[in-house]
C-alpha positions, 0 to 999 in steps of 0.5 A: 727328491720328491717335489712339494705338493704346495710351494710358495717361492719368494713371495713379496708383499707391500702394504699401504701405510698412511704415515709413510704416505706423508713422506711422499717416498715412492713405493716399491717396484712390482715384478710386473714393472709397476711402480707403486706410489707413496705409502706403499711399503714392502713388508715381505721381501721374499718368503718361501716355504713348501709342504708335501703330500700328507705333511702338516707345516705350521707357520708360527710367530707373534701377532702381526709377524707376517704369517697370514700375509705370506700364506694368503698372498700365495692365493691372491687373497689379501685385504684392501691395503695389501698387494702382492708384488711378486713371487711364484706359487706351485701346486700339483705341477701348476704354476701361478704368479699371484702378483700378475705376470710381466707384460710380455708374458701375456695380456691381463684379463679384464675384471669382468673376465676374471670374475668368471674364473673366481673360486666360490664358497667362503673363498672368492678370488678374481684369477687370470689363470683358469686352471689355477682357479679350478684347482683352488676351487675344487682341490684346496679347502680353506679355514679362516680366522673369522668363522662368522665373517668369512661366510656370505651372510645373505646365503645359506650355509649349505648352499655356500658349502657346495658352491665351489663344486657347483661352479667347477664340477659336473656333479648334480645338485643331488650329488653336491647336497649329499657331499655337504650332508656327509661332510656335516656328519664328518665334522660332528654337525647335525646332518639336518635340513635345518643346519643346511638352510641356516645362515652364519649369524644363526651359528656359534663360532664353534659351529661356524668353524666346523661348518667351514671345515665341512665346506673344505671337506666337500671338495675332497682336498689334497690341501687344507689351508687353516689361517688362525682357525682357533682364533676367538674360540673358548679354549675347550671349543678350540681344543675340540676343533683342533682334535677334529682337524687332526682327525680329518687330516690324518683320515684323508692324508691331506697336506695342511698348512696352518697359521697360528700364534699358539705354539702349543696348539700345533705341537701334536699336529705339525710335522714341520714348523717355520717361525716368522718374525718381522715378515721373515722366516728366521727358523725352520725345522721338524716339530721335534727338533724345533720344540726341543732344540731351537736354534734361534733366540726368538723361537726359544723365547716363544717356547719359554712363554708356553705354560707348563713346557719349561722348567722354572718360571715363564720366560718373556721376550723383552720389548714388543714386536715392531710394526712390519712397515718399520722393519729394516730388512738389511739387518737382523730383524730380531736384533733389538729384542735379542739378549744374545745380540752383538754388534754385527747383528745391528749391521749385518743381515744373517743368511738362513743356513743349515745348523744340525737339522734346522734352517736358521737365520741367526749370526750366532746359530751355530754356537748358542745352546738355547733352552727348549721344551723341558729346558 
């Protein structure tokens, strides 16, 4: 069996919650052996997913379901107030631990030393691992949900787009600029000095997102990471950006992991879909199986809320998604909103099991006949 190009294995993440800090309960223990203080709550207790060469994996779910946390934790790119506790990431044969290595596996570099190993451009991370820093800096492209704020405002767009290559490759400045101009043309932006020298506040959100895709493409990446790339864009602009991403992915045969709460947006681009709820993957299947034959009630509910894909009126999932810090991971995380729940759902955590062609974490996964697209 072919090995995945990119694999996130058992990633654990904690976030700081002020309300929890008041209760003075000690936080979780990281893989490194560090005991986190009061207020730190483990919200991802072991999320795993992978993507193969040329494949598109979509991570979907409502806002605050843990999608972006799970993806960006793999690169150690979390906002203040979030910490990677453990887990392993593998890419092109290289293994990286975003939460840090246990003490016996090597001395941790100082912050000054890590800064020398940072990735550049619109992604900045301090890494202990020189080979990993170079892989991220030259072989993985990123698109973020804030296309304006993800650029450093005091540097020109063209300069930032080529910064990773300048830092991690032996290309000359002329060669880097040529790559940037070619990438701008690929994403249907003007190949002009004016745009090359523009600042992020001079661009519309749509142009800034196209420019971010161009920055990703300058690396000729094998993997594209897209974290809510359509967030905040007008529907017509969002559709154009998704068409563009689809074209670039096919043209370059890139693997891609895309995070979104919009199931309809990725229906035509995803090969496989993983559904997250409450910081857990509760279903994973091919896009065709998942959209037409969902096995988890939450997935069926999400599909039923898409305009125009189901017969009759739009469906809705009762209640609201809980905060990640309030989730009880010892039981079914969806039990209190599920119309198919029975007593065991509130006392037992379901294992993720294969049902037909899908992986599903549901105690009734083998018996339910749930509506999907057209149902």
